[in-house]
C-alpha positions in Angstrom: 33.0 -8.7 3.4 32.7 -6.9 0.2 29.8 -4.6 0.0 28.0 -4.0 -3.2 27.7 -0.1 -3.0 25.0 1.0 -5.3 23.4 4.4 -5.9 19.9 3.8 -4.7 21.3 2.0 -1.7 23.3 4.9 -0.6 20.7 7.5 -1.4 18.6 9.7 0.7 15.1 9.7 -1.0 12.9 12.8 -0.5 9.1 12.5 -1.1 7.3 15.4 -2.6 3.6 15.5 -2.5 2.8 18.0 -5.5 -0.5 19.2 -3.9 0.9 20.5 -0.8 4.8 21.4 -1.5 5.1 24.6 -3.2 3.2 26.7 -5.5 4.9 28.2 -8.2 2.6 29.3 -11.0 1.5 33.0 -10.3 -1.8 34.3 -10.2 -5.1 32.8 -8.8 -6.8 29.8 -10.3 -10.2 30.8 -11.8 -11.1 27.5 -13.2 -13.4 24.9 -12.0 -11.9 22.4 -9.5 -13.9 20.2 -7.3 -10.7 19.1 -5.5 -8.6 21.9 -5.3 -10.9 24.8 -4.2 -8.1 27.2 -3.6 -4.2 27.3 -4.3 -2.5 23.8 -4.9 1.3 23.1 -5.2 2.7 22.6 -8.8 5.7 21.5 -10.7 7.1 25.0 -10.9 7.0 25.2 -7.2 8.8 22.3 -6.8 11.7 23.7 -9.4 12.1 26.6 -7.2 12.9 24.4 -4.2 15.5 22.2 -5.7 18.4 24.5 -4.5 16.9 24.0 -1.0 16.9 20.1 -1.4 20.3 19.6 -3.1 22.0 20.3 0.4 20.6 16.9 1.8 18.7 14.8 -0.8 19.9 12.4 -3.4 16.6 11.1 -4.9 13.3 12.9 -5.2 10.2 10.8 -5.2 7.4 12.5 -6.8 3.7 11.5 -6.0 1.4 11.5 -8.9 1.8 14.3 -11.5 -0.3 12.7 -14.0 -3.7 14.0 -15.2 -6.4 12.8 -12.9 -9.8 13.8 -11.6 -8.0 14.0 -8.3 -10.5 11.8 -6.4 -7.7 9.9 -4.5 -5.2 12.7 -4.9 -3.9 11.8 -8.2 -3.8 7.8 -7.6 -6.3 7.8 -9.9 -5.0 8.4 -13.2 -7.0 9.3 -16.6 -3.6 9.6 -18.7 -0.1 8.5 -18.0 1.3 10.6 -20.4 0.2 13.9 -19.5 0.2 16.4 -16.5 -2.5 17.3 -14.3 -3.6 20.9 -15.3 -3.1 22.6 -12.2 0.7 21.1 -11.7 1.9 22.5 -15.0 2.5 21.1 -18.5 4.8 18.2 -19.9 7.3 21.1 -20.6 7.5 21.9 -16.8 7.6 18.2 -15.9 10.6 17.9 -18.3 12.4 21.2 -16.8 11.9 19.4 -13.5 13.7 16.2 -14.4 16.7 18.1 -16.2 16.7 20.5 -13.2 17.1 17.5 -10.8 19.7 16.0 -13.0 21.7 19.5 -13.1 21.9 19.7 -9.5 23.1 15.9 -9.2 19.8 14.9 -7.8 17.8 11.8 -9.2 14.0 11.8 -9.7 11.7 8.9 -9.4 8.0 9.1 -10.3 4.9 7.3 -8.7 4.0 4.1 -10.8 0.0 3.7 -10.1 -0.9 0.5 -12.3 -3.2 -1.6 -10.2 -6.1 0.8 -11.2 -6.7 3.6 -13.2 -9.2 6.3 -13.0 -12.7 5.7 -14.4 -12.1 8.6 -16.6 -9.2 6.9 -18.3 -9.9 6.2 -21.9 -9.4 2.7 -21.6 -12.0 2.2 -18.9 -14.6 4.3 -20.7 -14.2 2.2 -23.6 -14.3 -0.9 -21.4 -17.8 0.2 -19.6 -19.5 1.3 -23.2 -20.5 -2.4 -24.1 -20.2 -6.0 -23.1 -18.5 -6.8 -26.3 -16.1 -3.8 -26.6 -12.4 -4.9 -27.2 -11.1 -3.5 -23.8 -13.9 -4.9 -21.9 -11.4 -7.5 -20.6 -8.9 -4.8 -19.6 -10.7 -4.5 -16.3 -12.5 -7.1 -13.8 -16.3 -7.2 -14.6 -18.6 -9.7 -12.8 -22.2 -10.6 -12.9 -24.3 -9.6 -9.7 -25.5 -12.4 -7.4 -29.0 -12.1 -5.5 -30.1 -13.2 -2.0 -33.3 -15.2 -1.4 -35.5 -12.2 -1.7 -34.2 -11.3 -5.2 -32.2 -8.3 -3.9 -29.0 -7.6 -6.0 -25.6 -8.1 -4.2 -22.1 -7.8 -5.4 -20.0 -10.7 -6.9 -18.8 -11.5 -3.3 -17.9 -9.7 0.1 -14.8 -8.1 -0.4 -14.1 -4.8 1.4 -12.9 -1.7 -0.2 -9.8 -0.1 1.4 -11.8 2.9 1.5 -14.8 1.6 3.2 -18.1 -0.4 1.7 -18.1 -2.9 -1.0 -14.9 -3.2 -3.5 -17.5 -3.7 -6.5 -19.3 -0.8 -8.3 -22.4 -1.5 -10.1 -22.8 -0.2 -13.7 -25.8 0.6 -15.1 -24.9 0.6 -18.7 -24.0 -3.1 -18.9 -25.6 -4.6 -15.8 -22.2 -5.8 -14.3 -20.1 -5.1 -11.1 -16.4 -3.8 -12.0 -13.8 -4.4 -9.2 -12.3 -1.6 -7.5 -10.5 -2.4 -4.2 -10.1 1.5 -3.5 -12.6 4.5 -4.6 -15.5 3.9 -6.9 -13.7 5.8 -9.5 -10.6 3.4 -9.4 -11.4 0.5 -11.3 -8.8 -2.3 -11.2 -7.0 -3.4 -14.3 -7.1 -6.9 -15.3 -3.7 -8.2 -15.1 -4.4 -11.6 -16.4 -4.8 -10.0 -20.0 -1.7 -9.8 -21.4 -2.5 -7.1 -23.9 -3.5 -5.0 -21.2 0.0 -5.5 -19.5 1.7 -4.6 -22.6 -0.1 -1.3 -22.8 0.8 -0.6 -19.5 4.5 -1.2 -19.7 4.6 1.1 -22.9 2.6 4.1 -21.9 3.1 4.1 -17.8 6.9 3.0 -17.8 8.7 3.2 -21.1 7.4 6.7 -21.8 8.7 8.0 -18.7 11.9 6.3 -18.6 12.8 7.7 -22.1 12.5 11.1 -20.6 14.7 10.7 -17.9 12.9 9.5 -14.9 15.3 7.4 -12.8 13.0 4.8 -11.5 9.6 4.3 -9.7 7.8 3.8 -6.4 5.3 1.1 -7.5 2.2 1.7 -5.9 0.3 -1.4 -4.3 2.9 -3.6 -5.9 1.2 -6.5 -4.2 -2.4 -6.4 -5.6 -2.1 -7.1 -9.4 -2.9 -10.9 -9.3 -6.3 -11.8 -7.8 -7.5 -15.0 -7.3 -9.7 -15.7 -10.1 -12.1 -17.9 -8.0 -13.2 -14.5 -6.6 -14.4 -16.3 -3.4 -16.2 -14.8 -0.4 -13.4 -13.3 1.9 -13.0 -14.9 5.5 -15.1 -13.2 8.3 -12.7 -10.9 10.3 -15.1 -8.1 11.2 -18.4 -9.9 12.6 -20.0 -6.7 12.9 -20.2 -6.0 9.2 -20.6 -7.7 5.7 -17.8 -6.8 3.9 -14.6 -8.3 4.9 -11.0 -7.6 4.2 -9.9 -9.4 0.7 -6.2 -9.9 1.2 -6.3 -13.7 1.4 -7.5 -13.4 -2.3 -6.0 -10.1 -3.6 -2.6 -9.7 -2.1 0.5 -11.5 -3.5 -1.9 -13.6 -5.4 -1.0 -16.5 -7.5 0.6 -14.9 -10.4 2.0 -11.5 -8.6 5.7 -12.5 -9.2 5.2 -13.8 -12.8 4.0 -10.2 -13.2 7.0 -8.6 -11.9 9.5 -10.6 -13.4 7.9 -9.8 -16.7 7.7 -6.3 -16.0 11.6 -6.1 -15.3 12.5 -8.5 -18.2 10.6 -6.5 -20.4 11.3 -3.0 -19.4 13.1 -2.3 -16.1 15.9 -4.2 -16.9 16.9 -2.3 -20.0 17.2 0.9 -17.9 19.8 2.3 -15.0 17.1 2.6 -12.6 15.4 1.9 -9.1 12.2 0.5 -8.0 10.7 0.2 -4.7 7.3 -1.6 -4.2 4.6 -0.8 -1.7 3.8 -4.2 -0.5 2.5 -3.6 3.1 2.6 -6.7 5.1 3.9 -10.1 4.2 6.0 -12.7 5.5 9.7 -12.8 5.2 9.7 -15.7 2.6 7.1 -13.7 0.6 9.4 -10.5 1.0 12.3 -12.2 -0.4 10.6 -13.3 -3.5 10.0 -9.7 -4.2 13.4 -8.0 -3.6 15.9 -10.9 -3.8 18.4 -9.7 -6.4 18.3 -13.2 -8.1 14.7 -13.0 -8.4 15.0 -10.1 -10.6 11.7 -8.4 -9.7 12.2 -4.9 -7.7 14.9 -3.5 -5.8 13.3 -2.9 -2.5 10.0 -2.9 -0.9 8.0 -0.7 1.8 6.8 -3.0 4.9 4.2 -1.4 7.2 5.4 -3.2 10.3 6.7 0.0 12.2 4.2 2.7 10.7 1.2 0.2 11.5 2.4 -0.5 14.9 -0.7 -0.6 17.3 -3.1 -0.7 14.5 -5.2 -3.5 12.8 -3.5 -4.2 9.5 -6.6 -3.9 7.6 -8.1 -0.9 9.1 -5.8 1.6 10.5 -8.7 3.2 12.8 -9.2 -0.1 14.9 -6.3 1.2 16.9 -5.4 -0.9 20.0 -2.0 0.7 21.1 1.6 -0.5 21.6 4.3 -0.7 23.9 8.2 -0.7 23.3 8.8 -4.3 22.6 6.0 -4.0 20.0 8.1 -1.1 18.2 11.2 -3.0 18.6 9.7 -6.1 17.0 8.2 -4.1 14.3 11.7 -2.3 13.5 13.4 -5.6 13.7 11.1 -7.3 11.2 11.7 -4.7 8.8 15.8 -4.7 9.3 16.2 -8.6 9.6 14.6 -10.2 6.6 17.5 -9.2 4.4 20.1 -10.9 6.7 22.2 -13.6 4.8 20.5 -13.0 1.3 21.0 -10.6 -1.7 17.9 -8.5 -0.7 17.6 -5.1 0.3 15.5 -2.9 2.6 13.9 0.3 3.2 14.0 2.7 6.1 10.9 5.0 6.7 8.7 6.3 9.3 6.6 8.9 7.4 5.1 9.4 3.9 1.9 10.7 2.2 -0.1 8.0 3.7 0.9 8.1 7.1 0.7 10.5 10.1 3.4 12.9 11.2 6.3 10.8 13.3 6.8 13.5 16.0 3.1 13.2 16.9 2.8 9.3 16.3 6.0 8.1 18.0 7.7 11.4 19.5 6.8 14.3 21.8 4.1 17.0 21.5 5.5 19.7 23.7 9.2 19.1 22.6 9.1 18.7 18.9 12.7 19.5 18.2 13.8 17.0 20.9 12.0 14.1 20.0 12.4 15.0 15.9 16.0 14.6 16.6 15.5 11.3 18.3 13.6 10.0 15.7 16.1 11.4 13.1 18.9 9.4 14.8 16.8 6.3 15.1 16.3 6.5 11.1 19.6 7.5 10.0 21.4 4.5 11.7 18.9 1.6 10.5 19.9 -0.4 7.5 18.4 0.2 4.0 17.7 2.9 1.6 16.3 5.9 3.9 13.2 7.9 2.8 12.0 10.9 4.4 8.6 13.0 3.8 8.5 16.6 2.9 8.5 18.4 6.5 9.7 15.6 8.4 13.2 17.4 8.4 11.6 20.4 9.9 9.4 18.2 12.3 5.9 19.1 11.0 3.2 17.7 13.3 -0.4 16.3 12.9 -3.0 18.4 12.3 -4.6 20.4 15.4 -7.1 18.3 17.3 -9.8 20.8 17.5 -10.3 20.7 13.7 -13.6 19.3 12.9 -14.1 16.5 10.4 -15.0 19.3 7.4 -11.1 20.2 7.8 -10.4 16.7 6.6 -10.0 16.0 2.6 -8.9 12.5 2.2 -11.2 10.3 0.5 -10.3 7.3 3.1 -10.9 9.7 6.3 -14.1 11.0 4.8 -15.7 7.4 3.9 -14.7 6.0 7.1 -16.3 8.9 9.0 -19.4 8.7 7.1 -19.8 4.8 7.5 -19.2 5.3 11.4 -22.0 8.1 11.3 -24.3 5.9 9.4 -23.8 3.0 11.6 -23.9 4.9 15.0 -25.3 8.2 14.1 -28.5 7.5 15.9 -27.1 6.2 19.0 -27.9 8.2 22.1 -23.9 8.3 22.9 -23.0 9.2 19.6 -21.1 12.3 20.5 -19.0 10.2 22.8 -18.3 7.8 20.1 -17.7 10.6 17.7 -15.2 12.2 19.8 -13.3 9.1 20.3 -13.0 8.2 16.6 -11.9 11.7 16.0 -9.1 11.3 18.5 -7.9 8.1 16.6 -8.6 10.2 13.0 -6.5 12.8 14.5 -3.7 10.5 15.4 -3.7 8.3 12.2 -5.3 9.9 9.3 -3.4 10.1 6.1 -4.8 14.1 5.9 -2.1 14.7 8.6 0.8 14.4 6.0 -1.0 16.3 3.4 -1.3 20.0 5.0 0.9 22.5 3.3 4.8 22.8 3.5 5.6 25.3 6.0 8.2 27.4 4.4 8.1 30.6 6.7 6.0 32.4 9.1 4.2 34.6 6.6 0.3 34.1 5.6 -0.2 30.4 4.3 3.4 29.7 5.4 4.8 30.8 2.3 3.4 28.2 0.4 1.2 30.3 -1.7 0.0 33.8 -2.2 -3.7 33.2 -1.5 -5.7 30.7 0.7 -4.8 26.9 -0.1 -7.2 24.3 -1.1 -6.4 22.9 2.5 -5.9 24.5 5.5 -2.2 25.3 7.0 -1.3 23.7 10.2 -1.7 26.5 12.8 1.7 26.1 14.2 3.4 27.1 11.1 4.8 30.3 13.0 6.9 28.0 15.2 7.6 25.4 12.4 9.0 26.4 9.4 12.1 26.2 7.0 12.9 29.8 7.1 13.2 29.7 11.1 15.4 26.4 10.9 17.8 27.2 8.0 20.4 29.4 9.9 19.6 28.0 13.4 22.7 25.6 14.0 20.6 23.8 16.6 17.5 23.2 14.5 15.9 20.1 13.4 16.5 20.7 10.1 20.4 21.3 10.3 20.5 18.3 12.8 19.0 16.0 10.0 21.7 17.4 7.7 24.4 16.6 10.1 23.0 13.1 10.7 22.7 12.4 7.0 26.2 13.4 6.5 27.3 10.9 9.2 25.3 8.3 7.7 27.3 8.8 4.3 30.4 8.9 6.5 29.9 5.9 8.2 27.8 4.2 5.6 29.4 0.6 5.6 27.9 0.3 9.0 24.7 2.7 9.1 23.5 2.0 5.6 25.1 -1.8 4.9 25.6 -3.0 8.6 23.7 -5.4 10.3 21.1 -4.8 12.8 20.9 -6.8 16.2 18.7 -5.7 19.5 20.6 -6.3 22.6 17.8 -5.7 25.1 14.6 -7.0 23.4 12.6 -7.5 26.9 14.0 -4.2 28.2 10.5 -1.9 28.3 12.4 1.3 29.0 15.7 1.3 26.7 16.1 0.1 23.3 19.8 -0.9 22.4 20.9 -2.5 19.4 24.1 -2.7 17.7 25.3 -2.3 14.0 28.1 -4.4 12.5 29.9 -5.9 9.8 31.2 -9.6 9.7 34.8 -8.5 10.4 35.2 -8.3 14.1 37.9 -5.4 13.9 35.8 -3.4 11.9 34.1 -0.3 13.7 30.8 -1.3 15.4 27.7 1.1 15.9 26.3 1.0 19.4 22.8 2.6 19.9 21.2 3.1 23.2 17.5 5.0 23.2 15.8 5.6 26.4 12.1 5.7 25.8 10.9 6.2 29.1 10.1 9.0 31.6 12.2 7.5 34.2 16.2 8.0 34.5 18.3 4.7 33.6 21.3 3.7 34.3 23.7 3.3 31.3 24.9 -0.4 31.4 27.5 -0.8 28.9 26.6 -3.9 27.1 29.5 -3.6 24.5 33.1 -2.9 25.8 35.4 0.2 24.8 35.9 3.9 25.3 33.9 6.3 23.6 34.2 9.8 21.7 31.3 12.1 21.5 30.6 13.1 17.9 26.9 14.2 17.7 24.5 15.2 20.4 21.2 17.0 20.2 21.7 19.1 23.1 24.6 21.6 23.8 26.6 19.5 26.3 28.5 22.3 27.3 25.1 24.0 28.6 23.1 21.2 29.7 23.4 18.6 31.9 25.5 15.5 30.7 26.4 12.3 32.5 28.2 9.7 30.4 27.4 7.2 33.2 23.6 7.5 33.2 20.5 7.8 30.9 19.2 10.8 33.3 16.3 12.9 32.3 16.9 15.9 30.3 17.3 19.1 32.2 18.4 21.6 29.8 16.6 24.5 28.0 13.1 23.6 26.6 11.4 24.7 23.8 8.2 26.4 24.3 5.1 24.3 23.3 3.1 25.8 20.2 0.5 28.3 21.1 -2.1 26.6 19.2 -1.5 23.1 20.7 -4.7 21.7 22.0 -4.7 21.4 25.7 -6.7 19.6 28.5 -6.6 16.3 26.7 -5.0 13.0 27.5 -2.8 13.2 24.6 -0.8 16.4 25.7 -0.8 15.0 29.3 0.8 11.8 28.2 3.4 13.5 26.0 4.8 16.1 28.2 8.2 14.4 28.0 11.6 15.4 26.7 14.5 13.6 24.6 18.0 13.8 24.9 20.3 12.0 22.2 24.0 11.4 22.1 26.1 9.8 19.5 29.5 8.6 20.4 32.8 7.0 18.3 35.1 4.8 20.2 38.7 5.4 19.7 40.1 1.9 20.2 39.7 -1.2 18.2 37.1 -2.3 17.5 35.8 0.9 17.2 32.1 1.8 18.4 29.4 4.4 17.6 27.3 4.9 20.0 23.7 6.7 20.5 22.0 7.3 23.6 18.5 9.3 24.3 17.2 10.6 27.3 13.6 11.9 28.5 12.4 14.2 31.3 9.8 13.2 33.7 7.3 15.8 34.7 5.5 14.7 38.4 2.8 17.4 37.9 1.7 16.1 34.7 2.0 12.7 35.8 -0.5 13.3 38.6 -2.9 14.8 36.2 -2.4 12.1 34.0 -3.6 9.6 36.6 -6.7 11.5 37.4 -7.5 11.8 33.6 -6.9 8.3 32.8 -8.6 6.5 35.9 -10.6 3.5 34.8 -8.7 3.0 31.6 -7.0 0.0 30.8 -3.0 0.3 31.7 -1.9 -1.1 28.4 -3.8 1.5 26.3 -3.7 4.6 28.7 -0.9 6.3 26.8 -0.4 4.7 23.5 -3.6 5.4 21.9 -2.8 9.1 21.3 0.7 9.5 19.8 3.7 8.2 22.1 1.7 5.0 23.3 2.6 2.9 26.1 6.5 2.7 25.8 6.8 0.5 28.7 5.5 -0.3 32.3 8.3 1.6 33.8 7.3 4.9 32.1 3.7 4.4 33.3 4.4 2.9 36.9 1.9 5.1 38.7 -0.9 3.3 36.6 0.0 0.0 38.4 -3.1 -2.1 39.3 -5.0 -1.4 36.2 -5.9 -4.5 34.2 -3.6 -5.2 31.3 -6.0 -6.1 28.1 -4.3 -8.6 25.8 -7.3 -9.7 23.6 -7.7 -8.4 20.3 -9.9 -5.4 20.3 -10.3 -5.0 24.1 -9.4 -1.2 24.1 -11.7 -0.5 20.9 -14.6 -2.1 22.7 -14.4 0.9 25.1 -14.6 3.1 22.0 -16.5 1.4 19.3 -19.0 -1.3 19.6 -18.1 -2.6 16.2 -14.5 -3.2 17.4 
């Protein structure tokens, strides 16, 4: 087999969210800023951390740095060719690009071209009159009226940020389409003049300044079905409905991507990764097959969205280990036997923290290392998000809704309150909604980066615009840098092994060996040549001991482990519960909730190499059972559906064996079953 080694395939990509990474501009900002009422990160701050990143990062992905009103944290761009003033200047941006290249790091930017800000000059002209030359640069439609003469939007499309996807404009008496916020009008890609302006101002401009590629935001949404029909009813309790049938991967989407590649991207040595989310294998291949000449790879959301409704993350049903395996397989399998390429990720600016979502709350380091091993052994280009390398977690559960800043969270909460605020049991409904918000909201990824244990976590010299997670004294970069057993150094070691065995771990095929096993996740990485080394991965996701059954013959040599095998119990013949020294739970961790009770489990992970042909690499993971906690869990979960007793709050219900004490409770399979206990609207 000939492997097509490519720089963007081999790379580890590190995403930076400028507003919360590091503040470098000295002094207190005294201007008027409705979004960042307090210290915010900036480009000089990023530059100051490049030497930290160069040890384990090949590419930086920079979330939007462009000028913006910041209604959606920079994904509402008012000027593609300028920098948001709180982040710095164009000169600072050029220094960042050059500083990355000087250190051997490449840098890609966020390409947000489905929509602009309503403050963009293009839209100001478009909305000024019905006959303005740029009127057709956006999507305008006349209203419709009900039988009583009430004005209605052109159709029933639901905004991704709640409510109608259409916004009324008094000046011209028409609606404009905005699939996201009211200040994010969708561009009209049917207009060739608009497309060419996008290519020139948003792509060529930055390629010519040294940017090495783009993460393409909402890459599947540019082509809308021009009939603008009502969307089918998915949620019977509301008028507005998900529009993906008519807006996602639309009739001309591949034509547009091919044109963008032909006119711009193909002329530079750059990479592109598109945010697509959910689509079929056949549709995914149209986007990223090398022969299609559109994009290099795409982000699919099977894993990060597992357990949630794909159109509404807060309609959360829970998942089990088989669901998780299927999600991972979906993201790995679609490229098999093709010329396409895939991505590996479990966190980003739109997702909660992986340790809270998929790992263990009390023993963050152990579960963080488990997830690091999972991620560093999957096929594709690896993306990690700021703070993931040190095990940053979700926001504390006791924080009120007022401490959440994301427009998606705020709109959803306000819509929910408007709907149910007068119900006599609203307090209980609100508490349950906040449980899910705390688990899944985008805000969880957007707290300031935790650099040290000083006030404000070393992020800034005065209070930031959004709260620092209260566990910053326990989880921070400074504490982990020189600790050989830290999660940070485990990530660095695992990333080096990923490069050392890249033929297998980056380019190798992925095959699950025990799909129906609800306790253990076993898979093998291999290449077509049977004499080539293989990677054998075994992950025990349950609280119970598990016998280690060798599904692949061979002798093994230990080369990486997340415990001190000389101090802690280590048994090569069994996946026994982890019994070694434990990390203390953060003093600020919420207590008394089902979330904490279900999560008091520890992990142990080992990584082996076989010393005979064919060589084998093996990973094993172990978890500890806590009977006292289990008994408390039984009391607290009495009456809940077994399928959802654990999963709806972080770890999820990984397996029936792992919750064997809950037997006898009803398993709910029908859609929305658990949410009906939480929300009448589910």
